[in-house]
Each structure stands twice: as C-alpha cells, then as structure tokens.
DORO-663881 format. One record per residue (C-alpha): residue number from 0; x, y, z. Coordinates in nm, 3 decimals. Each point is the difference from the previous one (the first is absolute). Layout:
N
{NUM,{X,Y,Z}}
...
END
This chain:
407
{0,{-6.710,-4.925,3.843}}
{1,{0.094,0.001,-0.368}}
{2,{-0.156,0.226,-0.264}}
{3,{0.209,-0.129,-0.292}}
{4,{-0.286,-0.204,-0.150}}
{5,{-0.290,0.237,0.078}}
{6,{-0.184,0.141,-0.303}}
{7,{0.049,0.370,-0.071}}
{8,{-0.278,0.237,0.111}}
{9,{-0.232,0.129,-0.274}}
{10,{0.168,0.275,-0.206}}
{11,{0.336,-0.051,0.165}}
{12,{0.168,-0.106,-0.323}}
{13,{-0.122,0.309,-0.181}}
{14,{0.118,0.222,0.284}}
{15,{0.336,-0.174,0.001}}
{16,{0.037,0.033,-0.376}}
{17,{-0.086,0.370,0.016}}
{18,{0.258,0.056,0.271}}
{19,{0.260,-0.182,-0.209}}
{20,{-0.087,0.218,-0.298}}
{21,{0.037,0.311,0.216}}
{22,{0.335,-0.119,0.125}}
{23,{0.108,-0.081,-0.355}}
{24,{-0.114,0.342,-0.124}}
{25,{0.189,0.161,0.287}}
{26,{0.310,-0.199,-0.081}}
{27,{-0.026,0.096,-0.366}}
{28,{-0.045,0.366,0.090}}
{29,{0.293,-0.027,0.238}}
{30,{0.209,-0.173,-0.264}}
{31,{-0.081,0.269,-0.255}}
{32,{0.072,0.270,0.257}}
{33,{0.329,-0.163,0.094}}
{34,{0.090,-0.034,-0.367}}
{35,{-0.077,0.366,-0.061}}
{36,{0.199,0.098,0.307}}
{37,{0.288,-0.223,-0.108}}
{38,{0.000,0.149,-0.348}}
{39,{-0.016,0.345,0.152}}
{40,{0.290,-0.089,0.222}}
{41,{0.203,-0.126,-0.294}}
{42,{-0.078,0.317,-0.196}}
{43,{0.083,0.218,0.298}}
{44,{0.323,-0.190,0.061}}
{45,{0.093,0.026,-0.367}}
{46,{-0.065,0.373,0.004}}
{47,{0.200,0.031,0.318}}
{48,{0.288,-0.190,-0.160}}
{49,{-0.016,0.226,-0.304}}
{50,{0.005,0.304,0.226}}
{51,{0.283,-0.152,0.204}}
{52,{0.202,-0.073,-0.310}}
{53,{-0.065,0.349,-0.126}}
{54,{0.110,0.132,0.337}}
{55,{0.311,-0.217,-0.008}}
{56,{0.076,0.131,-0.347}}
{57,{-0.054,0.354,0.118}}
{58,{0.217,-0.067,0.303}}
{59,{0.279,-0.135,-0.222}}
{60,{-0.032,0.300,-0.230}}
{61,{-0.007,0.239,0.292}}
{62,{0.317,-0.142,0.152}}
{63,{0.205,0.014,-0.320}}
{64,{0.256,0.275,-0.008}}
{65,{-0.146,0.192,-0.294}}
{66,{0.137,0.324,0.143}}
{67,{0.351,-0.119,-0.081}}
{68,{0.135,0.118,0.335}}
{69,{0.284,-0.195,0.158}}
{70,{-0.143,-0.205,0.289}}
{71,{0.323,-0.164,0.120}}
{72,{0.324,0.195,-0.022}}
{73,{0.353,-0.136,-0.023}}
{74,{0.066,0.015,0.375}}
{75,{-0.319,-0.189,0.083}}
{76,{0.076,-0.259,-0.267}}
{77,{0.345,-0.067,0.143}}
{78,{-0.147,-0.024,0.350}}
{79,{-0.246,-0.263,-0.118}}
{80,{0.284,-0.191,-0.164}}
{81,{0.204,0.032,0.322}}
{82,{0.271,0.188,-0.188}}
{83,{0.191,0.289,0.150}}
{84,{0.050,0.327,-0.186}}
{85,{0.362,0.041,-0.102}}
{86,{0.189,0.315,0.096}}
{87,{0.352,0.125,-0.075}}
{88,{0.252,-0.166,0.228}}
{89,{0.205,0.198,0.251}}
{90,{0.307,-0.056,-0.217}}
{91,{-0.183,0.130,-0.307}}
{92,{-0.127,0.309,0.183}}
{93,{0.349,0.081,0.122}}
{94,{0.141,-0.042,-0.351}}
{95,{-0.279,0.210,-0.151}}
{96,{0.056,0.287,0.245}}
{97,{0.368,0.007,-0.088}}
{98,{-0.077,-0.018,-0.375}}
{99,{-0.265,0.272,0.021}}
{100,{0.237,0.238,0.178}}
{101,{0.261,-0.054,-0.269}}
{102,{-0.249,0.004,-0.289}}
{103,{-0.309,0.212,0.074}}
{104,{-0.068,-0.002,-0.375}}
{105,{-0.062,-0.336,-0.161}}
{106,{0.275,-0.191,-0.175}}
{107,{-0.087,-0.231,-0.291}}
{108,{-0.376,-0.007,0.063}}
{109,{-0.139,-0.095,-0.340}}
{110,{-0.370,-0.090,0.030}}
{111,{-0.174,0.203,0.271}}
{112,{0.114,0.336,-0.138}}
{113,{-0.106,-0.103,-0.351}}
{114,{-0.352,-0.110,0.093}}
{115,{-0.077,0.203,0.313}}
{116,{0.185,0.323,-0.066}}
{117,{0.287,0.212,0.133}}
{118,{-0.119,-0.011,0.360}}
{119,{0.176,-0.337,0.015}}
{120,{0.336,0.163,-0.060}}
{121,{0.058,0.003,0.375}}
{122,{0.132,-0.305,0.184}}
{123,{-0.245,0.051,0.285}}
{124,{-0.301,-0.012,-0.236}}
{125,{0.124,-0.318,-0.166}}
{126,{0.060,-0.164,0.338}}
{127,{-0.352,0.097,0.106}}
{128,{-0.146,-0.170,-0.308}}
{129,{0.215,-0.311,0.038}}
{130,{-0.085,-0.036,0.370}}
{131,{-0.370,0.045,-0.069}}
{132,{-0.036,-0.239,-0.293}}
{133,{0.306,-0.214,-0.075}}
{134,{0.101,-0.121,0.346}}
{135,{-0.346,-0.113,0.118}}
{136,{-0.106,-0.103,-0.351}}
{137,{0.275,-0.258,-0.051}}
{138,{0.064,-0.064,0.369}}
{139,{0.367,0.095,-0.008}}
{140,{0.223,0.268,0.148}}
{141,{0.207,0.236,-0.217}}
{142,{0.308,-0.225,-0.010}}
{143,{-0.193,-0.265,-0.194}}
{144,{0.042,0.214,-0.313}}
{145,{0.256,0.263,0.099}}
{146,{0.367,0.014,0.079}}
{147,{-0.016,0.189,0.330}}
{148,{0.336,0.161,-0.066}}
{149,{-0.116,0.128,-0.340}}
{150,{-0.377,0.026,-0.049}}
{151,{0.052,0.118,-0.360}}
{152,{0.176,-0.320,-0.109}}
{153,{-0.164,-0.277,-0.201}}
{154,{0.227,-0.276,0.128}}
{155,{-0.287,-0.215,0.131}}
{156,{-0.224,-0.181,-0.250}}
{157,{-0.303,0.062,0.223}}
{158,{0.026,0.373,-0.071}}
{159,{-0.006,-0.061,-0.375}}
{160,{-0.312,-0.214,0.044}}
{161,{-0.167,0.262,0.220}}
{162,{0.073,0.274,-0.254}}
{163,{-0.154,-0.203,-0.284}}
{164,{-0.307,-0.077,0.208}}
{165,{-0.044,0.365,0.096}}
{166,{-0.002,0.091,-0.369}}
{167,{-0.255,-0.277,-0.063}}
{168,{-0.213,0.129,0.289}}
{169,{-0.010,0.356,-0.133}}
{170,{-0.062,-0.108,-0.360}}
{171,{-0.289,-0.228,0.101}}
{172,{-0.141,0.274,0.219}}
{173,{0.001,0.247,-0.287}}
{174,{-0.135,-0.238,-0.262}}
{175,{-0.255,-0.211,0.186}}
{176,{-0.081,0.124,0.349}}
{177,{-0.044,0.365,-0.093}}
{178,{-0.234,-0.097,-0.286}}
{179,{-0.216,-0.256,0.182}}
{180,{-0.370,0.071,-0.063}}
{181,{-0.170,0.099,0.323}}
{182,{-0.301,0.195,0.121}}
{183,{0.033,0.358,0.118}}
{184,{0.134,0.020,0.352}}
{185,{0.160,-0.344,0.011}}
{186,{0.357,0.035,0.134}}
{187,{0.295,-0.081,-0.225}}
{188,{0.259,-0.207,0.182}}
{189,{0.362,-0.037,-0.098}}
{190,{0.232,-0.293,-0.053}}
{191,{0.290,-0.042,0.238}}
{192,{0.246,-0.275,0.092}}
{193,{-0.245,-0.131,0.259}}
{194,{-0.278,-0.038,-0.257}}
{195,{0.168,-0.316,-0.129}}
{196,{0.273,-0.090,0.250}}
{197,{-0.193,0.041,0.327}}
{198,{0.306,0.026,0.220}}
{199,{0.202,-0.277,-0.165}}
{200,{0.301,0.056,-0.223}}
{201,{-0.039,-0.326,-0.190}}
{202,{-0.286,0.036,-0.240}}
{203,{-0.319,-0.168,0.111}}
{204,{-0.037,-0.288,-0.245}}
{205,{0.350,-0.102,-0.097}}
{206,{0.105,-0.258,0.258}}
{207,{-0.343,-0.154,0.038}}
{208,{-0.017,-0.112,-0.361}}
{209,{0.310,-0.212,0.048}}
{210,{-0.188,-0.203,0.262}}
{211,{-0.368,0.002,-0.106}}
{212,{-0.154,-0.144,0.315}}
{213,{-0.356,0.076,0.102}}
{214,{0.135,0.234,0.270}}
{215,{0.219,0.190,-0.244}}
{216,{-0.266,0.018,-0.267}}
{217,{-0.240,0.146,0.256}}
{218,{0.233,0.302,0.010}}
{219,{-0.098,0.070,-0.359}}
{220,{-0.351,0.080,0.114}}
{221,{-0.159,-0.317,-0.131}}
{222,{-0.064,-0.286,0.238}}
{223,{-0.266,-0.174,-0.210}}
{224,{0.023,-0.244,-0.288}}
{225,{0.101,0.062,-0.356}}
{226,{0.272,-0.066,-0.251}}
{227,{0.336,0.160,-0.070}}
{228,{0.002,0.236,-0.293}}
{229,{0.151,-0.094,-0.333}}
{230,{0.288,0.230,0.092}}
{231,{0.070,-0.199,0.316}}
{232,{-0.028,-0.337,-0.169}}
{233,{0.226,0.114,-0.283}}
{234,{0.270,0.165,0.209}}
{235,{-0.015,-0.167,0.340}}
{236,{-0.181,-0.331,-0.041}}
{237,{-0.166,0.055,0.336}}
{238,{-0.181,-0.298,0.149}}
{239,{-0.112,-0.079,0.351}}
{240,{-0.012,-0.368,0.097}}
{241,{-0.095,-0.084,-0.354}}
{242,{-0.281,0.256,0.002}}
{243,{-0.002,0.357,-0.128}}
{244,{0.047,0.260,0.274}}
{245,{-0.230,0.288,0.079}}
{246,{-0.040,0.252,-0.279}}
{247,{0.200,0.297,0.120}}
{248,{0.090,0.177,-0.323}}
{249,{-0.196,0.203,-0.248}}
{250,{0.297,0.076,-0.226}}
{251,{0.005,-0.243,-0.290}}
{252,{0.069,0.011,-0.372}}
{253,{-0.348,0.131,-0.083}}
{254,{0.017,0.284,0.250}}
{255,{0.345,0.095,-0.124}}
{256,{-0.126,0.007,-0.360}}
{257,{-0.322,0.198,0.061}}
{258,{-0.010,0.346,-0.162}}
{259,{-0.264,0.273,-0.039}}
{260,{-0.200,-0.016,-0.321}}
{261,{-0.062,0.290,-0.238}}
{262,{-0.254,0.147,0.242}}
{263,{0.234,-0.027,0.297}}
{264,{-0.176,-0.299,0.155}}
{265,{0.196,-0.294,0.136}}
{266,{-0.127,-0.327,0.144}}
{267,{0.259,-0.181,0.208}}
{268,{-0.222,-0.299,0.086}}
{269,{-0.242,-0.040,-0.289}}
{270,{-0.230,-0.302,0.027}}
{271,{-0.273,0.089,-0.250}}
{272,{0.022,-0.227,-0.302}}
{273,{-0.017,0.144,-0.350}}
{274,{0.119,-0.098,-0.345}}
{275,{0.358,0.090,0.091}}
{276,{0.003,-0.153,0.348}}
{277,{-0.185,-0.334,-0.001}}
{278,{-0.179,-0.113,0.310}}
{279,{0.191,-0.206,0.253}}
{280,{0.053,-0.051,0.370}}
{281,{0.361,0.120,0.011}}
{282,{-0.088,0.367,-0.036}}
{283,{-0.287,-0.039,0.244}}
{284,{0.223,-0.164,0.256}}
{285,{0.267,0.265,-0.054}}
{286,{-0.255,0.275,0.053}}
{287,{-0.140,-0.154,0.316}}
{288,{0.345,-0.065,0.147}}
{289,{0.088,0.365,-0.057}}
{290,{-0.328,0.120,0.149}}
{291,{0.049,-0.221,0.305}}
{292,{0.348,0.141,0.037}}
{293,{-0.143,0.353,0.000}}
{294,{-0.271,-0.098,0.251}}
{295,{0.267,-0.126,0.236}}
{296,{0.248,0.280,-0.060}}
{297,{-0.253,0.275,0.077}}
{298,{-0.223,-0.205,0.236}}
{299,{-0.317,0.081,-0.195}}
{300,{-0.271,-0.190,-0.183}}
{301,{-0.080,0.007,-0.369}}
{302,{-0.259,0.273,0.051}}
{303,{0.269,0.244,0.109}}
{304,{0.086,0.046,-0.368}}
{305,{-0.281,-0.172,-0.188}}
{306,{-0.372,0.047,-0.052}}
{307,{-0.150,-0.342,0.068}}
{308,{-0.277,0.057,-0.253}}
{309,{0.249,0.046,-0.283}}
{310,{0.365,-0.059,0.082}}
{311,{0.122,0.170,-0.315}}
{312,{-0.153,0.333,0.096}}
{313,{0.168,0.281,0.194}}
{314,{-0.339,0.140,0.104}}
{315,{-0.256,-0.135,0.249}}
{316,{-0.369,-0.019,-0.080}}
{317,{-0.058,0.322,0.194}}
{318,{0.268,0.180,-0.202}}
{319,{0.279,-0.018,0.260}}
{320,{0.342,-0.017,-0.166}}
{321,{0.230,-0.277,0.124}}
{322,{0.325,0.188,0.052}}
{323,{0.183,-0.304,0.147}}
{324,{-0.041,-0.192,-0.327}}
{325,{0.145,0.290,-0.196}}
{326,{0.286,0.026,0.248}}
{327,{0.072,-0.375,-0.004}}
{328,{0.024,0.006,-0.379}}
{329,{0.241,0.293,0.021}}
{330,{0.217,-0.167,0.262}}
{331,{0.025,-0.320,-0.203}}
{332,{0.176,0.218,-0.255}}
{333,{0.254,0.097,0.266}}
{334,{0.053,-0.366,0.094}}
{335,{0.070,-0.074,-0.365}}
{336,{0.236,0.299,-0.025}}
{337,{0.196,-0.110,0.307}}
{338,{0.035,-0.354,-0.134}}
{339,{0.109,0.107,-0.349}}
{340,{0.196,0.320,0.053}}
{341,{0.128,0.021,0.355}}
{342,{0.069,-0.327,0.177}}
{343,{0.218,-0.127,-0.289}}
{344,{0.218,0.312,0.035}}
{345,{0.042,-0.001,0.376}}
{346,{0.362,-0.075,0.100}}
{347,{0.066,-0.267,0.262}}
{348,{0.199,0.049,0.317}}
{349,{0.075,-0.374,-0.018}}
{350,{0.051,-0.110,-0.363}}
{351,{-0.032,-0.367,0.099}}
{352,{-0.364,0.043,0.092}}
{353,{-0.262,-0.104,-0.250}}
{354,{-0.234,0.247,-0.164}}
{355,{-0.324,-0.154,0.121}}
{356,{-0.195,0.299,0.123}}
{357,{-0.315,0.105,-0.184}}
{358,{-0.244,0.276,0.090}}
{359,{-0.360,-0.063,0.095}}
{360,{-0.275,0.166,0.204}}
{361,{0.099,-0.155,0.333}}
{362,{0.349,0.145,-0.036}}
{363,{-0.130,0.341,0.110}}
{364,{-0.354,-0.043,0.131}}
{365,{0.049,-0.277,0.259}}
{366,{-0.373,-0.044,0.058}}
{367,{-0.096,0.369,-0.014}}
{368,{-0.165,0.224,-0.258}}
{369,{0.266,0.266,0.061}}
{370,{0.347,-0.148,0.055}}
{371,{0.122,0.051,0.359}}
{372,{0.342,0.087,-0.140}}
{373,{-0.130,0.290,-0.210}}
{374,{0.043,0.358,0.117}}
{375,{-0.169,0.332,-0.050}}
{376,{0.284,0.218,-0.128}}
{377,{0.140,0.272,0.219}}
{378,{0.107,0.341,-0.122}}
{379,{0.257,-0.032,-0.276}}
{380,{-0.048,-0.378,-0.031}}
{381,{-0.202,-0.017,-0.323}}
{382,{0.236,-0.098,-0.283}}
{383,{0.014,0.211,-0.312}}
{384,{0.020,-0.156,-0.344}}
{385,{0.347,-0.010,-0.152}}
{386,{0.077,-0.021,-0.370}}
{387,{0.317,-0.207,0.032}}
{388,{-0.036,-0.267,0.271}}
{389,{0.318,-0.195,0.061}}
{390,{-0.193,-0.326,-0.041}}
{391,{-0.241,-0.004,-0.293}}
{392,{-0.280,-0.249,-0.074}}
{393,{0.095,-0.288,-0.227}}
{394,{-0.338,0.008,-0.174}}
{395,{-0.235,0.290,-0.061}}
{396,{-0.315,-0.092,0.193}}
{397,{-0.264,0.272,-0.029}}
{398,{-0.240,0.058,0.286}}
{399,{-0.341,-0.134,-0.111}}
{400,{-0.276,0.254,-0.047}}
{401,{-0.172,0.029,0.340}}
{402,{-0.352,-0.126,0.058}}
{403,{-0.194,0.298,0.135}}
{404,{-0.367,0.077,0.074}}
{405,{-0.204,0.132,-0.291}}
{406,{-0.033,0.376,0.006}}
END
C-alpha cells in the first residue's frame, strides 16, 4: 500500500512547520553556542600560548648563567673535545729534578717574579706554575720551549713567544679583567694559557683561515651565513665557492678605530643613524653579524644582554640592571686592545707563518658564558701592576667608563 499520494491530515502541515521551526531554533541556538565555545576556546588557547611563551621566556632567563660561575672547567672541556691533558714528559721531569738540585734558586726568570712577586724566586715554585698552567694550556711538555740541559737559556724561539704571551696575559688581566664591571659576589676569573689555546700550541684561528672551508670556519664559532669583514676582504680575499663564507670575525676597521667620547662612552657597533652617520644597511648588517657571533660564542640569546622592550637600555622595565650588556661592552674593548696592541707584537716561533690570527669572543668562550679555560687564581697568582712592562702598548687605549646601575 502506498501513502505517497494521500492528502495530509488536517493541521499536519502546521504541526510540521512548527517542528521545523523548533529544529531551526535549536540549530541556531546550537550554532551560537558552538560559536561562543569556539571563540572561548580560541581566547583560552591564545592566553595559554601567551602564558607558555612567557614561561618559555622565563625558562630561558632562568637558565642563563647570570651568576657568572664557571659551568664547564678546562678538564671537562678537553674531555668533551676528546683531547688529553698534557703533562711533563719523563725526560723533562728527570731533567727538571737535576736542574732543581743544581739551581734551587731561579736562574734568568724574568716575568713571574716581576708580576707575581719574590715567592717565584725558587725553581720549585716556577716549575709548579709551569706544570699547572703552561703544559696543559698549550698541550706541550717542558722541552717544547726549554733546553732541558739549560732551563735558563732562550735558545728556542718558542720560549721567546711564551714569554711575550705571558706578559700580554698579565697586562690584559690588570687592565681589563680586574676592572670588568660585575655585581657584588660574582667571581673574578683569571686569564691563563688555556683561556685561548685550549691545549693546543698553535693558536686557534691561524691555520683555518688559510683553508676557509665550512668545517674550518665552524671552528670560529659561527656556522651560519654572513659575509667576510672588510678586513678579511682587504687582506685575505676570502671566498668560498664563489660565495662569502660564514661571518667569523668582529674585528674590522670600524672596531679598530672606535674610541671613547668625551664622556667615556664608546659604541663599537653603532647602527643608529644621525646627521654624522647616515642610514644604511651596512652598519645594520655589521651589528647583527657581531651580535650573532656573540650569541654563538656564549650560547645565549639576545635577552641575555638586552632588554627586548628597548635594546638601547641597560635596565629592564622592573629596574633590573643588565650586567651582561655592561660586561660585553667592556670586553669588546679588550678585543680591540688585543688586536691593536698585542697580536701585532707577538713574536713567531716560525717566521714563515702568516699573521692571520684575530681575537674574537669565541676565542675564549667556546660556547660558554664563563670561558672553560679561565681559572680562579690561587694564592700568589694575582698579578701586580708594573710600571715598566717589557712589552708596551703601541697605542694608548683607555678603558671606557663602565656602565653601572644608578645609585
């Protein structure tokens, strides 16, 4: 039996229409409810993302090494690099014992006694210092620099180089490290051979510049993109398969020429345009390349030094002083000093080698806020200032006035 053509019962259409209207009203209410819920979900998700980002920012801030305490020491660094810690050879120890018996008082020691005092007038004390810092720092036994039959002689060029670098180390320590701005209680570490050499006699960035492959350039602490500095292009003409290599230097003509103004302020990477420095991308690129270098060298983000709300400021919105920014500015002065006054005066054990080394942040930091090769000084190991250093700076570079919290 078919009902398809039967007429509808009386009132059925009205009932049907009312039911359809009820369904429609229900669907509209449901749609509105779903829309409200969806909007609420979006708002809740957005707030959650904001909270998550804030948490991530807090987590980044909380994991930064603001305390300035060494987190990886020299031994751990060498272990991670699969390097062994050098020690005096058996032959060197035998020669030293014989020399010490014949000469309990030092013979021809010229630097340690001058900077560290008369306690280094004994051969045993000098050997203790050399074994603690020189041998592991440059990765060589005593005979690398010394004539084992006559420790006082200067008949090896390596000893002349080591002497010059020890003077440089003490002078930099006195001028820059001892005056670094830091909060109360933050430890003051000391430069040593290991701070730059990290267990290798050949300085870290000399050979690699001769063959600027991606692998070698990665040793400079920069594995990302960028351009060579004007200094590199002028002196080395470095290219890599027709493309500029990674930006691994921060020393260029502008950094070398920067000086403190009348108020003691110095800006090594100025990018703000004014009537004297017109706007352009070169300074901006230079600034960002240097900042990226610092990020990589210390393994930190921009907010380690900067206040994101106003990069120029040294103070956060809550009044917290950004000590790392003040310290980075100070240490750039030391990089400049090394490049201008010290590296050009360092003698070479091999005169045929080029003079390609330049200082930068990676040289010492190696991906750490506190360099693994730095040391807390032991008793009698803090150098005193001397009025007549054997090697004097070529240019008088004053230490910029420190940026400190307002009193």
